[in-house]
VEXTOR-488572 format. One record per residue: residue in one letter; x, y, z of N, C-alpha, C in turn. Coordinates in steps of 0.1 Angstrom, whole numbers, plus 5000, padded with zeros to 4 digits. Layout:
% residues N
+------+------+------+------+------+------+------+------+------+------+
! resn !  nxx !  nyy !  nzz ! caxx ! cayy ! cazz !  cxx !  cyy !  czz !
+------+------+------+------+------+------+------+------+------+------+
!    A !    X !    Y !    Z !    X !    Y !    Z !    X !    Y !    Z !
...
+------+------+------+------+------+------+------+------+------+------+
% end
This chain:
% residues 89
+------+------+------+------+------+------+------+------+------+------+
! resn !  nxx !  nyy !  nzz ! caxx ! cayy ! cazz !  cxx !  cyy !  czz !
+------+------+------+------+------+------+------+------+------+------+
!    M ! 5008 ! 4988 ! 5000 ! 5000 ! 5000 ! 5000 ! 5009 ! 5013 ! 5000 !
!    P ! 5019 ! 5014 ! 5008 ! 5027 ! 5026 ! 5007 ! 5034 ! 5028 ! 4994 !
!    R ! 5036 ! 5018 ! 4986 ! 5041 ! 5020 ! 4972 ! 5032 ! 5027 ! 4963 !
!    R ! 5019 ! 5026 ! 4965 ! 5009 ! 5033 ! 4956 ! 5009 ! 5048 ! 4959 !
!    N ! 5012 ! 5053 ! 4971 ! 5012 ! 5067 ! 4974 ! 5025 ! 5074 ! 4970 !
!    F ! 5035 ! 5066 ! 4969 ! 5048 ! 5071 ! 4966 ! 5049 ! 5080 ! 4953 !
!    P ! 5044 ! 5075 ! 4941 ! 5044 ! 5083 ! 4929 ! 5036 ! 5096 ! 4930 !
!    S ! 5024 ! 5095 ! 4937 ! 5016 ! 5108 ! 4938 ! 5023 ! 5118 ! 4947 !
!    I ! 5029 ! 5114 ! 4958 ! 5037 ! 5123 ! 4966 ! 5048 ! 5129 ! 4959 !
!    L ! 5055 ! 5121 ! 4951 ! 5067 ! 5126 ! 4943 ! 5062 ! 5136 ! 4933 !
!    L ! 5051 ! 5133 ! 4926 ! 5046 ! 5142 ! 4916 ! 5041 ! 5155 ! 4922 !
!    Y ! 5034 ! 5154 ! 4934 ! 5030 ! 5166 ! 4941 ! 5042 ! 5175 ! 4945 !
!    S ! 5052 ! 5169 ! 4950 ! 5064 ! 5176 ! 4954 ! 5071 ! 5183 ! 4942 !
!    F ! 5072 ! 5175 ! 4931 ! 5078 ! 5181 ! 4919 ! 5069 ! 5193 ! 4914 !
!    G ! 5056 ! 5192 ! 4914 ! 5048 ! 5203 ! 4910 ! 5049 ! 5215 ! 4919 !
!    L ! 5050 ! 5212 ! 4932 ! 5051 ! 5223 ! 4941 ! 5065 ! 5231 ! 4940 !
!    A ! 5075 ! 5223 ! 4937 ! 5088 ! 5229 ! 4935 ! 5088 ! 5237 ! 4922 !
!    L ! 5082 ! 5231 ! 4912 ! 5081 ! 5239 ! 4899 ! 5073 ! 5252 ! 4900 !
!    A ! 5062 ! 5251 ! 4907 ! 5054 ! 5263 ! 4909 ! 5062 ! 5274 ! 4917 !
!    S ! 5068 ! 5270 ! 4928 ! 5076 ! 5280 ! 4936 ! 5087 ! 5285 ! 4928 !
!    S ! 5094 ! 5277 ! 4920 ! 5105 ! 5282 ! 4911 ! 5100 ! 5292 ! 4901 !
!    L ! 5088 ! 5289 ! 4895 ! 5083 ! 5299 ! 4886 ! 5079 ! 5312 ! 4892 !
!    V ! 5074 ! 5312 ! 4904 ! 5070 ! 5324 ! 4911 ! 5083 ! 5332 ! 4915 !
!    F ! 5093 ! 5325 ! 4920 ! 5106 ! 5331 ! 4923 ! 5112 ! 5337 ! 4911 !
!    N ! 5113 ! 5330 ! 4900 ! 5119 ! 5335 ! 4888 ! 5111 ! 5347 ! 4882 !
!    G ! 5098 ! 5347 ! 4883 ! 5090 ! 5359 ! 4880 ! 5093 ! 5371 ! 4888 !
!    F ! 5095 ! 5369 ! 4901 ! 5099 ! 5380 ! 4910 ! 5113 ! 5385 ! 4906 !
!    L ! 5122 ! 5377 ! 4903 ! 5136 ! 5381 ! 4899 ! 5135 ! 5389 ! 4886 !
!    L ! 5127 ! 5384 ! 4876 ! 5126 ! 5391 ! 4863 ! 5120 ! 5405 ! 4865 !
!    Y ! 5110 ! 5406 ! 4874 ! 5103 ! 5419 ! 4877 ! 5114 ! 5428 ! 4883 !
!    Q ! 5122 ! 5423 ! 4893 ! 5132 ! 5432 ! 4899 ! 5142 ! 5437 ! 4888 !
!    Q ! 5146 ! 5428 ! 4880 ! 5156 ! 5431 ! 4869 ! 5150 ! 5441 ! 4859 !
!    Y ! 5137 ! 5440 ! 4856 ! 5130 ! 5449 ! 4847 ! 5130 ! 5463 ! 4854 !
!    R ! 5127 ! 5464 ! 4867 ! 5126 ! 5477 ! 4873 ! 5140 ! 5483 ! 4874 !
!    Q ! 5151 ! 5475 ! 4875 ! 5164 ! 5481 ! 4876 ! 5169 ! 5486 ! 4862 !
!    H ! 5164 ! 5481 ! 4852 ! 5168 ! 5485 ! 4838 ! 5161 ! 5497 ! 4833 !
!    R ! 5152 ! 5502 ! 4841 ! 5145 ! 5514 ! 4836 ! 5146 ! 5526 ! 4846 !
!    P ! 5159 ! 5530 ! 4848 ! 5161 ! 5541 ! 4857 ! 5156 ! 5555 ! 4852 !
!    D ! 5155 ! 5555 ! 4838 ! 5150 ! 5568 ! 4832 ! 5136 ! 5570 ! 4836 !
!    E ! 5128 ! 5560 ! 4837 ! 5114 ! 5561 ! 4841 ! 5113 ! 5565 ! 4856 !
!    Y ! 5122 ! 5559 ! 4864 ! 5122 ! 5563 ! 4878 ! 5126 ! 5577 ! 4880 !
!    E ! 5136 ! 5582 ! 4873 ! 5141 ! 5596 ! 4873 ! 5130 ! 5605 ! 4868 !
!    R ! 5122 ! 5601 ! 4858 ! 5111 ! 5609 ! 4853 ! 5100 ! 5610 ! 4864 !
!    E ! 5098 ! 5599 ! 4871 ! 5088 ! 5600 ! 4882 ! 5093 ! 5609 ! 4893 !
!    V ! 5106 ! 5609 ! 4896 ! 5111 ! 5618 ! 4907 ! 5110 ! 5632 ! 4902 !
!    A ! 5113 ! 5635 ! 4889 ! 5112 ! 5648 ! 4884 ! 5098 ! 5653 ! 4884 !
!    D ! 5089 ! 5644 ! 4880 ! 5075 ! 5648 ! 4880 ! 5070 ! 5651 ! 4894 !
!    N ! 5075 ! 5644 ! 4904 ! 5072 ! 5646 ! 4918 ! 5077 ! 5659 ! 4923 !
!    V ! 5089 ! 5662 ! 4919 ! 5096 ! 5675 ! 4922 ! 5088 ! 5687 ! 4916 !
!    M ! 5084 ! 5685 ! 4903 ! 5077 ! 5695 ! 4896 ! 5063 ! 5697 ! 4902 !
!    F ! 5057 ! 5686 ! 4906 ! 5044 ! 5688 ! 4913 ! 5045 ! 5695 ! 4926 !
!    R ! 5055 ! 5692 ! 4934 ! 5057 ! 5699 ! 4947 ! 5060 ! 5714 ! 4944 !
!    Q ! 5067 ! 5717 ! 4934 ! 5070 ! 5731 ! 4931 ! 5057 ! 5738 ! 4927 !
!    Q ! 5049 ! 5732 ! 4919 ! 5037 ! 5738 ! 4915 ! 5027 ! 5740 ! 4927 !
!    L ! 5027 ! 5730 ! 4936 ! 5019 ! 5731 ! 4948 ! 5024 ! 5742 ! 4957 !
!    L ! 5037 ! 5743 ! 4958 ! 5043 ! 5754 ! 4966 ! 5039 ! 5768 ! 4960 !
!    E ! 5040 ! 5769 ! 4947 ! 5036 ! 5782 ! 4941 ! 5022 ! 5785 ! 4943 !
!    C ! 5013 ! 5775 ! 4942 ! 4999 ! 5777 ! 4944 ! 4996 ! 5781 ! 4958 !
!    T ! 5003 ! 5775 ! 4967 ! 5001 ! 5779 ! 4982 ! 5005 ! 5793 ! 4984 !
!    Q ! 5017 ! 5797 ! 4978 ! 5021 ! 5811 ! 4980 ! 5011 ! 5820 ! 4973 !
!    D ! 5006 ! 5817 ! 4961 ! 4997 ! 5826 ! 4955 ! 4984 ! 5827 ! 4963 !
!    N ! 4979 ! 5816 ! 4969 ! 4967 ! 5816 ! 4977 ! 4970 ! 5825 ! 4989 !
!    R ! 4981 ! 5824 ! 4995 ! 4984 ! 5833 ! 5007 ! 4984 ! 5848 ! 5003 !
!    Q ! 4990 ! 5851 ! 4991 ! 4990 ! 5864 ! 4987 ! 4975 ! 5869 ! 4984 !
!    K ! 4967 ! 5861 ! 4978 ! 4954 ! 5865 ! 4976 ! 4946 ! 5866 ! 4989 !
!    D ! 4948 ! 5857 ! 4998 ! 4942 ! 5859 ! 5011 ! 4946 ! 5872 ! 5018 !
!    S ! 4958 ! 5875 ! 5018 ! 4962 ! 5888 ! 5024 ! 4956 ! 5900 ! 5017 !
!    L ! 4955 ! 5899 ! 5004 ! 4949 ! 5910 ! 4996 ! 4934 ! 5911 ! 5000 !
!    I ! 4928 ! 5899 ! 5001 ! 4914 ! 5900 ! 5005 ! 4912 ! 5905 ! 5019 !
!    R ! 4921 ! 5902 ! 5028 ! 4920 ! 5908 ! 5042 ! 4922 ! 5923 ! 5041 !
!    K ! 4931 ! 5927 ! 5033 ! 4934 ! 5942 ! 5032 ! 4921 ! 5949 ! 5026 !
!    L ! 4915 ! 5943 ! 5016 ! 4903 ! 5949 ! 5010 ! 4892 ! 5949 ! 5020 !
!    E ! 4891 ! 5938 ! 5028 ! 4880 ! 5938 ! 5038 ! 4882 ! 5949 ! 5049 !
!    Q ! 4895 ! 5951 ! 5053 ! 4898 ! 5961 ! 5063 ! 4895 ! 5975 ! 5057 !
!    F ! 4899 ! 5977 ! 5044 ! 4897 ! 5989 ! 5037 ! 4882 ! 5992 ! 5035 !
!    S ! 4874 ! 5982 ! 5033 ! 4859 ! 5984 ! 5031 ! 4853 ! 5987 ! 5044 !
!    K ! 4858 ! 5982 ! 5055 ! 4852 ! 5985 ! 5068 ! 4856 ! 5999 ! 5073 !
!    A ! 4866 ! 6005 ! 5068 ! 4870 ! 6018 ! 5072 ! 4860 ! 6028 ! 5067 !
!    P ! 4858 ! 6039 ! 5075 ! 4849 ! 6050 ! 5071 ! 4854 ! 6057 ! 5058 !
!    P ! 4846 ! 6063 ! 5051 ! 4850 ! 6070 ! 5039 ! 4860 ! 6081 ! 5042 !
!    P ! 4869 ! 6085 ! 5033 ! 4880 ! 6094 ! 5036 ! 4875 ! 6107 ! 5041 !
!    H ! 4864 ! 6113 ! 5036 ! 4859 ! 6126 ! 5040 ! 4854 ! 6126 ! 5054 !
!    T ! 4849 ! 6115 ! 5059 ! 4844 ! 6114 ! 5073 ! 4856 ! 6112 ! 5082 !
!    R ! 4866 ! 6105 ! 5078 ! 4878 ! 6104 ! 5086 ! 4885 ! 6117 ! 5088 !
!    A ! 4886 ! 6125 ! 5077 ! 4892 ! 6138 ! 5078 ! 4884 ! 6147 ! 5088 !
!    K ! 4871 ! 6147 ! 5088 ! 4863 ! 6155 ! 5097 ! 4865 ! 6150 ! 5112 !
!    A ! 4867 ! 6137 ! 5113 ! 4868 ! 6131 ! 5127 ! 4882 ! 6135 ! 5133 !
!    L ! 4892 ! 6137 ! 5124 ! 4905 ! 6141 ! 5129 ! 4905 ! 6155 ! 5133 !
!    K ! 4897 ! 6164 ! 5128 ! 4897 ! 6178 ! 5131 ! 4891 ! 6181 ! 5144 !
+------+------+------+------+------+------+------+------+------+------+
% end
């Protein structure tokens, strides 16, 4: 009876080893593919730097606009110039 199970266990082990080998080789090929395309990695880094620069510029522009809006709000709350001149006299 043990002789009947021996070929199936051997085939199962061989299949498992083959499958794990294929997965490992696929992983190595993927890593090798990623290493051979540094130009794309550099492009991603450059795009990231450009995006951060644009974000920084937008943030600065928004701060400038906010400060101008605050100045306009303060100016609109101030009394008209002719009433201020009368109040100073």
